[in-house]
N, C-alpha and C positions, 0 to 999 in steps of 0.2 A: 830406624828405629823408630826415630823420633816422630817421623812422617806415619809409621804405623799408629802410634800413641794419638796423635792428633784425629786420624781417623776415624780411630776406635772413640774416642770421648765423643767427635760429631754424630756418631751413630748412635752411642747412647742417649744423647740428648734429645736427639730426632724421635728414639724409643719412647722417650719420657712424655714427648709431646704429642704423641698419638693418643687419640681416645682410647680409655680403658675399655676391657671386655664387657665391666660392669654397667657402663654407660650405654653400651651400645645394645644390650642384652634389655632394657628397661624398657618398657610400655611408656614411662612417664619422665618428666623431668623432676630434679630433686633440689630445693632449694633451701636455704634458711634465710635468717634475715638480719641485718647489721643492727648496732644501738641506735639508728635514724629509724629503723623501721622499714627501711629499703630489702625488698629481696635480693639473695646473692644465690647465683648459681653454685652448685657444689657437685661433686663427686655422689654416685648411687648411694645410697647408705641400706636399702633393701631391696631384693632382688625376690620376685615369686619364683617358688621353688615346686609347687605341689597344690592340689586340690581334693577338698572330701565332700562327696555329696551325699554319701550314705545309701549307695545301691547296694553295697556289702552287707546292709542291715537284712538280716533274715529273720521274720517273724513266723509262728504258728500258728492258724488260724484256730481260735476256739472250738469252734462247732465242726469242722472236717477235717482239722489236724493236720492240714497242708500249709506246707511252707513256702514264703513267697519274699521277695526283696521288697520294704516300703523306704524308698529314699524320704531326704528331708523335704518337709513342704513349709515355708515360710517361717524358717527359723529366726527368732527374735534377739537373743541373746547365747553368750558363750562364756565360760569359766574355766580356767585351767587349775587343777590344785597343786598342793604340795608334792604329789608324786607324778606329778605331770599328766594326769589323766585330764580329759577335755568333756566338758558337759557342755551338750546343748540345747536349750530350750526349743524344742521343736514343737511350735506353737500349731502348724498346721495340723499334727498329727496329734496333738494332746499328749505328750511325751517328754521325758529328758533321755536324751541319747547320750552314752558315754563311749568316748573312742579314746585309744592312746595317741601320743604326739606324732605318730606315724601313719594316723588314719585307720588303724585297725579297729574293729566294731568290738566293744567289751561287753555291754548289757543296756538295756531300759530301765528307766525308774518312773513309777507313777503312772504307767497308762490306763491302770483301772480307776485310777481317782482324777487327773488331772484334765482340764477342759482346755483351758487355753492360755498355758504356760506362757510368760512372758519375762520374766526374770528367774536366772537362777545362780546361785554361790556356795561353797562350801568351805567349812572353817577348817582349821588343824586337824580336828577330829575326824574328819572325813563326813560330817552332817551336813547333809543337804536341805538347803533352803530354797523352796521355788514360789514365785508371786504369779499366783493364777488368777488372770484378770477375767477369766470365764466365770469361776466360781464365787470372783471377790473373797479370794482367802490367801492366806499362806501358809503351805505346808512346810514339814520338816522330818526329812526321813532319814534313816540309819544311813551306815555306810554300806550295811546290805540291802537297802532299798526298802526297808520296812518303813511304814510312816509309824512316825512317834506322836507328831503332835499338829494341830491345824489351828489359825488363828483368822479369826472373823472380824469383823466391825468392832472396835473397843464400845464397852457398856458405859465406860467413864464418861459423867455429863461435861467433864473438860473435854473432851473429843469434838463434842458437838450433837445434837441427835440430829440434824438435818445434814450434817457433812458426809458426802460420798466416802466408801470405802471401796475402791477400784485398784488394788496396788499391781503396780506394774512392773519393777524391780525392788530387790531386796538384797542386803546385806547383814551379817551378824560380827559384833564384837566379841573380845575374848569370853567377856561375862555371857555371851550369847544374848544379850541384848539386840533385838531386830531395829535395823533402820530401814523403811519401806517408803517406798517413792511412790504416791498414789495420785492417779489421774484429777485433775481439778483440785488438789489440796495445795492451796495457795499459802499457808503457813509455815510450811519446810517438809522435812521430811518426818515421818510417823515414829517414834519410839514406842517399841512395847517391848517389855521383859520377856523372860524365856517362860514365865507364869501366864503370860497374857495381859498383864497390866499395862495400861496406857500410861507412859512416864511421859507425854509433852511431844512438841514439835521440835524439829532441830535444823538447823542452818536454813532460814528461810530466805526468801529471796526479797529484795526491796523494789518500789515502783521506781522506773528510771526519771530523770528531767527532763518536763516537755515544756518548751517555750510557749506551745499553745495552750498548756493547761495553767500555766503560769498567769497568760493574761487574762483567761476566763477565770481565774480566782481573783483576779486585781480587778476586773470590769464587771462582771456579772454581779445580778443580785442572787439573792440566797434565793430564793424561787427557781431562776436560771439554774442556778446550779445544782438545785434538787431534782431538776429534770435530765443531767445529763450523766451518761452512764459512770457507773463508779470505776476511776482505776484501780486494777487489783495488779500485785505482783504475780510473774509468772511462776507458775508452778517447776518444778526441778523434772528432767526427764530420765537422769540416770544417775547411778551412782556406785562409788567404789571405795576401800579400803585398804590401805597400806599395813605393811608389818607392823609399824608403831601404833596401830591404831587410829590414824587421824584420817577422816572421811572426807571425799573427795565428789563433789556434784559437777551433773551438765544440765544447761538449761536452753533450749532451743528457741532461737529468736530474740537474742541479744548478743552484741559483741562485747558488753560490758559485763565481766564476772560472768562468761558463759561457762568457764572452767572455775570451780573455787575447793579450794584445799583448808579445810577444816579444821580448828583445835577443837579442844575440849567443851568451850565454851561458845562455840559456835562461831567464831570469828573467821574471816577469810584471810588466809597467811599469804594469799597471791593476789592482792588486789591490781587491778588494771592488766591483770595479764591478756595478753593478744590471741585471739581466736578466730576461727568462721562462728557464724551466729546459727548454725545448724548440726551442732555436734550430739551423735546418734548415742554414743558410748563413751567412756572412758576407762581406764585401765591403768594400773600401776605396777611395776616391775620388782624383782627384786633388789634392784640398785636403787629404787624410789624413783627411777625415770616416768614419768606420765605420759600414756598415749590414748590420742583422742583422735574419732572416726567423723568425719563430716559426712551425713547422708545425703545433702543434695550435690557436692561436688565431687565425692568419693576420695576425698584428700584425709591422708592420715598425718598426725601432728606429733611430732615427739619431743616433750621437754624434759629438763632433767628436774630434779626434786626443788631446786628453788625458784621454777619458773622461767629459766633463760631458754629459748624455743634451738632446738638441735636441727631437726631436720622438718621438711612437709614434702610428701611425695603422694602420688597415687593419681588416680582422676576417675571419669565418668566412662564409662564404655559406650562407644556410639555404634554398636553394630558388631562389632569385628571379634567379640568375645577372645580377647586376649586376658589372660593371667596378668593380676596386677592393675587390672580396670574393673570397675564396680559399678553395677545398676542402683541398688540401695542397699548399702552397707548398714547394720543395724547392731552390729555387737564386734568386739576387740579384745583380746586375750592375749597375754604374753607368756611362753614357757620360759622355764629355766636357763634353757638354753642362748635366749634370746630370740627365736622365731616368735612372729606375730600371726596371729590364728584372726582371719576377719571374716564375720559372717555376713551373706550377701542375701536378704531373705527375699531378692527378686529374682535370682539366680537358684536358689534352694542349694546353697553351696557353702562351704567354707574354704579360702583363700589360704594359703601359707607363704610367708614371705620371711627369707633368711636375710640375717644382717651380712653387708658386704664387709671385706678386709678394712676399708675405711670409717666403717659405723663401728666396729670392733676397735679398732684404734682409739675414736672418740670417747667408746665408754669406759674404755681402760682408763684413761687422761680423766675420766670424770669419776671412776672410781676412789682414786687415789687424792683427787681434787677435794671430792666432797668430805673425804675420811681426814681431812687436814695434812696428806701426805705430801706437799707442795713440791719438796724436792724430787720425790719418784716419779710425780706427774708433768715432771720438766720434759724428758723423752719423747714420751706420747705425745705431748702437746707441739713439740718442734717437730716429729712426725707429720702430726694433722695438719701443720703449717707449710711444712712441705708441698703438700697437697693440693692445699688449699689456704693462700696467703690471707684470706680476707675472714678467716674463721673468728670472729670476736671471742669468744668465751675462751679459745686458747691463747689469746694474748693476755686475758685477765689472769688466765691459769700460770704463763710465763712470768706474769707482774708478781702473782704470790710466792713463785718460787723465788724470784729477785730478793722480796721482801725478805723471806726467811734466812737469803744469806746475807743480808745487810746490804744489799747493791740498790741503793733507795732510789738513787737516779735511772736505773735500767729499769727499775718497776714503773716508775714515774710515767717513762715513754710508754713502757708497752700498756699501762692503764690509758694512756691519753689516745693511743690509737684503738682500744677498745670501746672508748667512750665512758670507761666505767668510773664516775664522778666520785663515788665513795671512795673506793681502794685509792683512787689520784689522790683524795685529801689527806687519806693515811699516810701515805707515803709523801706527800709535800709536807706533814705534819712533821716527820722525821726529819727530813733534809732540812727542816727551819729550825729543828730543835739541837741539830747538830752544829748548824751555823752560830746559833743565839752562844751555844756554851763554849763555841773556840772563838768568837767575837765580841760576846758580852761587854766586856772590859772595856775593848776598844771603843765599841761603839756608846759606853757613857761618859768616857774619857771626853770623847771627840765632843757629845753635846754639852758637856760642862765647860769645855773650851770655847766653844760658840758662843756660849751664854755671856763666860767672860771677857772675851772679844767685845761683843756686844756693849757690854756695862761701860768697858774701856772708851770704846770709840765716840759712847754719849757724853762722857765725863771731856773727853780731848775735845769735842766739839762744842759742849759748852765754854769750856774753858779758853782754848786756843784756836778756836774755830777750823779744826779739823776737818778735812773733805766738806769744807762749807761750798766750795766752788761745784761739787757733784750733787749738792741739796740743792743749790741755785739753781742749777740746769734742769732740776727734777720738777721745781716748782714753773720754771718757764715753760718748762715741755709740758705741762697740765694745762697751761694757759692757752694753748692751740685749742682754736675753737672745734677741729674735728677730733681731738683728744680729749676734751670735754665734753663733746656729745658721747664719744663711747665709753668714758667713766661715768656717764650718768648711771651707768646699768647698776651701779653699787647704791647710788642716791635713791632708785627707783625701788631696789629691792629693801632697803633699810625704812622709806616712808613710801608706799605706793601712791597713796591720796596725792601728797606735795609732787613725787615726782612725775605722775601723768598731767597734772595740771602743768606743771615747769615744761614738759615734754611738749604741749599744746599750745600753751600762751606765751612762753617766754623763749621759745624758739632753742630747748635744749636738746634738740635730734635734728637731724635732716635727712633726706633721701639717701644721701651719699653713706651717711653713718648706718642707717638701716641697712645699705645693702651689703656693706661690710660686715656687719654682725649676721647677717642672713648666710654670708659666704663661710663666716666662721663656724655657723651652726653645723653644715656639711662637715667640713672639719674636723670639729669636736665629734661629731657621729661616727667618721671611720678612726679617730683615734680611740675611741671608746669599744669598737668593733674589734680592732686589732690588740688592744692593751687590755681587758678585761680580762681576769682570771679565768681560765677554762672551766673552773668548776662554777663559774656564774653566768657564764655565756648561753643563751639559747640558741645559738648561731653556730655553725662552722666554719672557721675562718677560710679554710680553704675551698668554700663553695660561696663566698660573697661575691656577690655581682655588682662592682661599682654603679653601673648605670641602675640598676633596680634599689638599689641602696637611695639614690639621688632622687630617683622619683618616689620613692617611701617619705624622704624627708620634705621636698619642695608640692607635692600634689596635695595632700591633705593641709598643706600652710596655706597655700593660695587659692583651695576650696572655701576653707574657711575666711578668708578674707575676702574673697567674693561674696559668698553668702551670706556674712554678718552686714557686707555693706548693703547689698537688696532687701534683707530684712529691716534693717535700720532705717532707709529709705522710705518704706512705707510704715513705718511705725515710729515716726517724729524722732528718730535719732538726729542727732547735731553733727556727729562726726563724718568728716569727708574720707574719700577713700585713701589717700595718702595718709591720714591719720591714722585709720583704720590698721594701713600696713605697717607703719611705724609703731603702733603700739603693741601690734601683734606681735612682731619682730623683739622688742623690748621685754613683752610678756616672757620669751624664753631663756630672759638673763641668768635665770638660774641654774639650767641645763648648760649653758655656753660656760657659764665660770666652773660650775663646779662638776661637771659630767667626768671630766677629764681627769681631775686629784681624786675622784671616787674610783674609777677606773684603775688608776695606779695603786690606788689603797686595798683593791681585790688582790693584788698581786702576792701581798703578804699575808692574806687570810686563808683557813681553812673551813671547811663546811662547818666547823664548830662556832666559828665567828661569823656564822652567814647572818648573822641577825644584824648585825654593824654595816652591812653592804646594803643588805636590803633595806635598813631603816634608812639609809642615805639615798639611795635610791627613789625611794618611794616620797621620801621630805624633798627630793628635787621637782619630782612631778606633782607633788600637791601644791608646793610653794606655785610653779609654772601656772597650773590651773587657777590658783587664788589670783595672780599677776593678771591673766584673761579675764576674770570676772569684774576686775576692779578697773581694766582697761575699757571693759564695754560698760561699765557703770560713769564712769567719769568723763569718758571720751563723747559718749551719746548724751551725758547729764541725766540718767535713769535713777529712778528709785531701785530698791533692792528687789523687789517683787518684778518689777519691768526688766532688770538686768537678768534674771533668771528666765522671764519668759524669751527672751532675746536670744540668749545663748541657748534654748530648747528648740526655738524655730531656726536658727544659723545652723544647729546639726541637722535637722530635718532637712533643711537645704542641701546642705552636703549631700546627704542618702540621696535625693532626688537627682542630683547632680552626678552622682556615682551610677545610679539606675539609668540617666539618660546617657552616659557616656557607652552602659554596657549594649543598651540596645543601639546605639549608633556604631558601635564595633561590631557588632553583628550583621547589621545593615551591610556596612562598606563589603565585610567577607561576602554577603551574599552579591552585591552589586560587581564587586571585581570578578566573582566565580562567573556571574551570568557575562560580562563583558569578555572574557575568556573566551567561555563557549561561543560567543559569537565570533570573535575572532579564529577559532579553530574551524567552524564551519564553514567561514568564507573562505580561509587558506584551503580547506578541503576540496571545495568548489571550484577554487580557481584551478587546482594543481590538476583538476579532472575535468 
């Protein structure tokens, strides 16, 4: 019996290790990303289940009365209303076609009015809004398909007489105010009331940072700047709205803020959201999850309402004509049962994708999680982790459940795995609060006793010479030459001018002391890496490479020393190479002495006290920079202006050295490949 149970257990494990049918049926891979932005392969989230091409659309010719099929032609947009009716902007045929979610044709809207409809939206009352690029108007149809209103170019002088009005997409809020995407409109979405009054622009994009532009503004004359083309912000390319009335925009051609979630003031609630730069359309489902489709790569991205990426899937069709791959996706919509409808304007069809069991578990967990029901979300999150242990959001969900139950240690562990520093800080704050409540009295008593003991020892020392041998031994120890040279770091930090003079003229340093301090520099860096609180560390301790860290510390240092020596030699600097070397090492004294204590200090801080850690870290860097400046000034006997010039040229020299190293590395690879190819050729000829 025991043997049978063992065999059954092994069989079940092997069955779990087999790839699922969902993965096997998908013509694409599905992945998510972790907190470091690295792609993580996961189970398929959606599978293609069908296609709608419109061949079942039967229309009667107005003149002959003959009926014929008129399939979709270059469809641009899609929208699914609260009744799960699917509205498609059939751009090539100049109409809006309505299907049910099973692809059955229901009716056609606006065929006698529309020219080139590129956007469609339906409100909760069934009113249909159509952006017609060809007619340069937005049309408003009733639920029966009758034309109610049309909106042309706003006549308000605030809109701008010369500004074009070429609507491509449209949505309406609960007050029936229109938000229109206009081609070439750089100020944002065009807002028009239901009465046709221009209300202003909303949620405009900003020009991105450009180093080239910054340099031009710095060095060009005004006449040269006037000849340059003005840098204008990109226009939005699509728009969506959720059940709470929040507006979403997508913009092609930018990775930064290519998808924005805007509040009523037009402020982006999801700054820095990662995305592809060619987002053709976005939609929001009933849960608030955001779906975006990339026109160039054929990829579909799903986020939760907070902007956490859930899944990326899909791809471009390379002639295989497989469902789930796209040629030119232009629109996306979600039905109430979670299915996705993706318009492909090159294939002239709509592909339907159904969520897998894995995606449904994730959605269930998110439903509870976003509703603040963390305890109820624990079960689904555990199911998610059983299928994919690297799903970061699941660890965050379990951490929130642990917080709700008061298990702050477990929450801290889960938030650490998820890389969620904000919630990690909250859990750590609770742990610290509990510890202080339990130990505050002992801590205070300990400090009082320590201060009292120090005071008593001082009195005993003055009156009876208590511990005099220890004090005398410490004084003798400080008189050792090497120790005095190492302790000169404190003198240098307090009095940089005198310190550098004594360093050079009075022999308060040596090459040995400098090398010891340089070795301590790397040791302190490693201590900082491993002891800095997770909240403030910009690195993953598990991925730290000691050799890489060694190079990060010493390559820039020696590049500085060599470059400064070369620059100073041709600029009448008085410092010798060893003086520059020693002076540069001692300039790092603040880091060597204080970086370790600051790392330890960070262990007791939360993000609420981040200002303390940031101030201390900035002060260390700033004082090191000041000591480097004083080193250049005192060792080379420069004036202040000469010192700044020397430092600037030194940095330029370091950049040139880096460029030369890069070129030499590239050439060495080519030489290696060349020698290897010759060797292979000789080997081949010898063997034949």
